[in-house]
C-alpha positions as CSV (number, residue, x, y, z in Angstrom):
1,Q,-155.0,-143.7,-135.4
2,I,-153.1,-140.7,-136.7
3,I,-150.5,-140.8,-133.8
4,E,-150.2,-144.4,-134.1
5,G,-149.2,-144.2,-137.7
6,A,-152.3,-144.2,-139.7
7,P,-151.9,-142.6,-143.0
8,A,-153.5,-139.1,-143.6
9,D,-153.3,-135.9,-145.3
10,I,-155.6,-133.8,-143.7
11,F,-157.4,-134.3,-140.2
12,L,-160.9,-132.7,-139.5
13,S,-161.6,-133.3,-136.1
14,A,-164.9,-133.1,-133.9
15,A,-162.8,-132.6,-131.2
16,P,-160.2,-129.7,-130.7
17,E,-158.5,-131.8,-127.9
18,W,-157.9,-134.7,-130.1
19,M,-156.3,-132.2,-132.8
20,D,-154.5,-130.6,-129.8
21,E,-153.0,-134.1,-129.4
22,V,-152.2,-134.6,-132.7
23,E,-150.4,-131.3,-132.9
24,R,-148.4,-132.1,-129.5
25,Q,-147.1,-135.1,-131.1
26,G,-145.6,-132.9,-134.0
27,L,-147.9,-134.2,-136.8
28,V,-149.6,-131.2,-137.9
29,Q,-147.8,-128.9,-140.2
30,P,-147.4,-125.5,-138.8
31,G,-149.6,-122.9,-139.5
32,T,-152.1,-124.9,-141.4
33,R,-154.6,-125.3,-138.4
34,R,-157.8,-123.5,-138.2
35,D,-161.2,-123.8,-136.8
36,L,-163.4,-124.7,-139.9
37,L,-166.9,-125.2,-138.6
38,G,-169.4,-125.2,-135.5
39,N,-172.3,-126.9,-134.4
40,R,-175.1,-126.6,-132.0
41,L,-176.3,-129.4,-129.3
42,V,-180.1,-130.1,-129.6
43,L,-182.5,-132.1,-128.1
44,V,-184.5,-134.4,-130.5
45,S,-187.7,-136.5,-130.6
46,A,-189.1,-138.8,-132.9
47,D,-192.4,-137.9,-131.5
48,P,-194.2,-135.6,-134.2
49,D,-196.5,-134.3,-131.2
50,A,-193.4,-134.0,-128.8
51,P,-193.8,-130.2,-127.5
52,E,-190.9,-127.8,-128.2
53,V,-189.0,-126.8,-124.8
54,V,-186.8,-124.2,-123.5
55,I,-183.9,-125.9,-122.4
56,D,-182.5,-124.2,-119.0
57,G,-182.1,-125.0,-115.6
58,E,-185.9,-125.4,-114.9
59,L,-186.7,-128.0,-117.7
60,D,-188.4,-131.1,-116.3
61,L,-186.1,-133.6,-118.4
62,S,-186.9,-136.3,-116.2
63,G,-190.9,-135.9,-116.5
64,L,-190.4,-135.6,-120.4
65,L,-188.4,-138.9,-120.8
66,G,-191.2,-140.5,-119.1
67,N,-190.4,-144.2,-118.4
68,G,-187.7,-143.9,-121.2
69,R,-184.2,-143.2,-121.6
70,L,-182.3,-140.4,-122.9
71,A,-179.8,-141.3,-125.7
72,M,-176.5,-139.8,-126.0
73,G,-173.0,-140.5,-127.1
74,L,-170.8,-142.2,-124.3
75,V,-170.3,-139.1,-122.1
76,D,-166.6,-139.9,-121.4
77,A,-165.3,-140.7,-124.9
78,V,-167.4,-139.4,-127.4
79,P,-167.5,-135.5,-128.1
80,A,-171.2,-135.1,-128.6
81,G,-171.7,-137.2,-125.5
82,Q,-169.2,-135.0,-123.6
83,Y,-170.6,-132.1,-124.8
84,G,-174.1,-133.1,-123.8
85,K,-173.0,-134.1,-120.2
86,A,-171.4,-130.7,-119.8
87,A,-174.6,-128.9,-120.9
88,L,-176.9,-131.0,-118.7
89,T,-174.2,-130.4,-115.8
90,G,-173.8,-126.6,-116.2
91,L,-177.9,-126.5,-116.2
92,G,-178.0,-128.5,-113.2
93,L,-179.9,-131.2,-114.9
94,W,-177.3,-134.1,-115.1
95,E,-178.1,-135.7,-111.4
96,G,-181.8,-135.8,-112.2
97,V,-181.3,-138.0,-115.6
98,A,-177.7,-139.7,-115.2
99,D,-179.2,-143.0,-114.3
100,R,-181.6,-142.8,-117.4
101,V,-179.0,-142.3,-119.9
102,A,-178.5,-144.6,-122.8
103,Q,-174.8,-144.4,-123.9
104,A,-174.1,-145.1,-127.5
105,D,-170.8,-145.7,-129.1
106,N,-171.4,-142.4,-131.4
107,V,-173.4,-139.7,-131.9
108,R,-175.3,-141.3,-134.9
109,A,-176.3,-144.3,-133.0
110,A,-177.7,-142.3,-130.3
111,L,-179.6,-140.7,-132.6
112,A,-180.7,-144.0,-134.2
113,L,-181.9,-144.9,-130.7
114,V,-184.5,-141.8,-130.9
115,A,-185.4,-142.5,-134.6
116,L,-186.2,-146.0,-133.8
117,G,-188.3,-145.2,-131.0
118,E,-186.0,-147.1,-128.6
119,A,-185.6,-143.6,-126.7
120,P,-188.0,-140.8,-126.4
121,L,-185.2,-138.0,-126.8
122,G,-181.7,-137.7,-127.6
123,I,-179.0,-135.0,-127.2
124,V,-177.2,-134.9,-130.8
125,Y,-175.6,-132.4,-132.9
126,A,-177.6,-129.9,-134.9
127,S,-175.9,-131.7,-138.2
128,D,-177.0,-135.0,-137.0
129,A,-180.7,-133.9,-136.4
130,A,-180.7,-132.5,-139.7
131,A,-179.8,-135.9,-141.4
132,E,-182.5,-137.9,-139.8
133,P,-185.8,-137.2,-141.3
134,A,-187.5,-139.4,-138.6
135,V,-186.6,-136.9,-135.7
136,R,-187.2,-133.2,-135.1
137,V,-185.4,-130.8,-132.9
138,I,-187.8,-129.9,-130.1
139,G,-185.0,-127.5,-128.6
140,P,-181.4,-126.1,-129.0
141,F,-179.2,-126.2,-125.7
142,P,-177.9,-122.7,-124.9
143,A,-174.5,-122.1,-126.5
144,D,-173.1,-121.0,-123.0
145,S,-174.2,-124.2,-121.5
146,H,-171.3,-126.4,-122.6
147,P,-167.7,-125.7,-124.3
148,P,-168.1,-124.2,-127.9
149,I,-168.4,-126.9,-130.5
150,T,-165.8,-126.3,-133.3
151,Y,-164.2,-128.5,-135.7
152,P,-160.6,-127.9,-136.2
153,V,-158.7,-128.9,-139.7
154,A,-155.1,-128.9,-140.5
155,L,-152.6,-130.4,-142.8
156,L,-150.5,-133.2,-141.4
157,T,-146.9,-133.6,-141.8
158,G,-147.4,-136.5,-144.5
159,A,-149.2,-134.2,-146.7
160,G,-147.0,-132.1,-149.2
161,D,-148.5,-132.0,-152.6
162,A,-150.7,-129.2,-153.9
163,A,-153.6,-131.4,-154.0
164,D,-153.8,-131.6,-150.3
165,R,-153.4,-127.9,-149.9
166,D,-155.8,-127.4,-152.5
167,F,-158.5,-129.7,-150.8
168,L,-157.8,-127.8,-147.7
169,A,-158.2,-124.7,-149.3
170,A,-161.6,-125.8,-151.1
171,L,-163.0,-126.8,-147.6
172,S,-163.4,-122.9,-147.2
173,S,-164.9,-122.3,-150.5
174,P,-168.5,-120.6,-150.8
175,G,-169.8,-123.8,-152.1
176,A,-168.3,-126.1,-149.6
177,Q,-169.4,-123.5,-146.9
178,A,-173.0,-123.6,-148.3
179,A,-173.1,-127.3,-148.1
180,F,-171.9,-127.6,-144.6
181,R,-174.4,-124.8,-143.7
182,D,-177.3,-127.0,-145.3
183,E,-176.3,-129.8,-143.6
184,G,-176.8,-128.1,-140.2
185,F,-173.1,-126.7,-139.3
186,S,-172.6,-123.2,-138.2
187,L,-169.6,-121.4,-140.0
188,V,-166.7,-120.2,-138.1
189,P,-165.6,-116.8,-139.3
């Protein structure tokens, strides 16, 4: 949308590749891009009795699903879905569940499938899991099972006033950082 001309002053992206493309198009003010936040990928369930699991190549994910499906964001288009597929592939688990994935338009829709009991398990960001009281994390994915989850931020070429720069700086303030941490994000040094 930014590349097509949507008005914006600051871009905070869930996908570094999207920021890369906006930057390639010459729409990022030089020297303003930085990684602001990180996140973790987690496996969630709405079942309060679901056991906690260690997510590794030995996990019987198919067995945990029973007759249900694994909720994920679109694996070819949604960052959380892309990270999830990468993690499952890296752990050797993708082939065992690929035909049982319920792909959703976004990570919050995948989370809703689990929260509503439509899917027994889902792969979402820790920040999304923290926002939904109807689910609980039953296991974190190993950080090395997928590319690092980072959220770059930058001023765009249309931004030019002090308010834009002040807002960008405020995103790194102690208060903002505490709020991000409370919402399940990790902080990038």
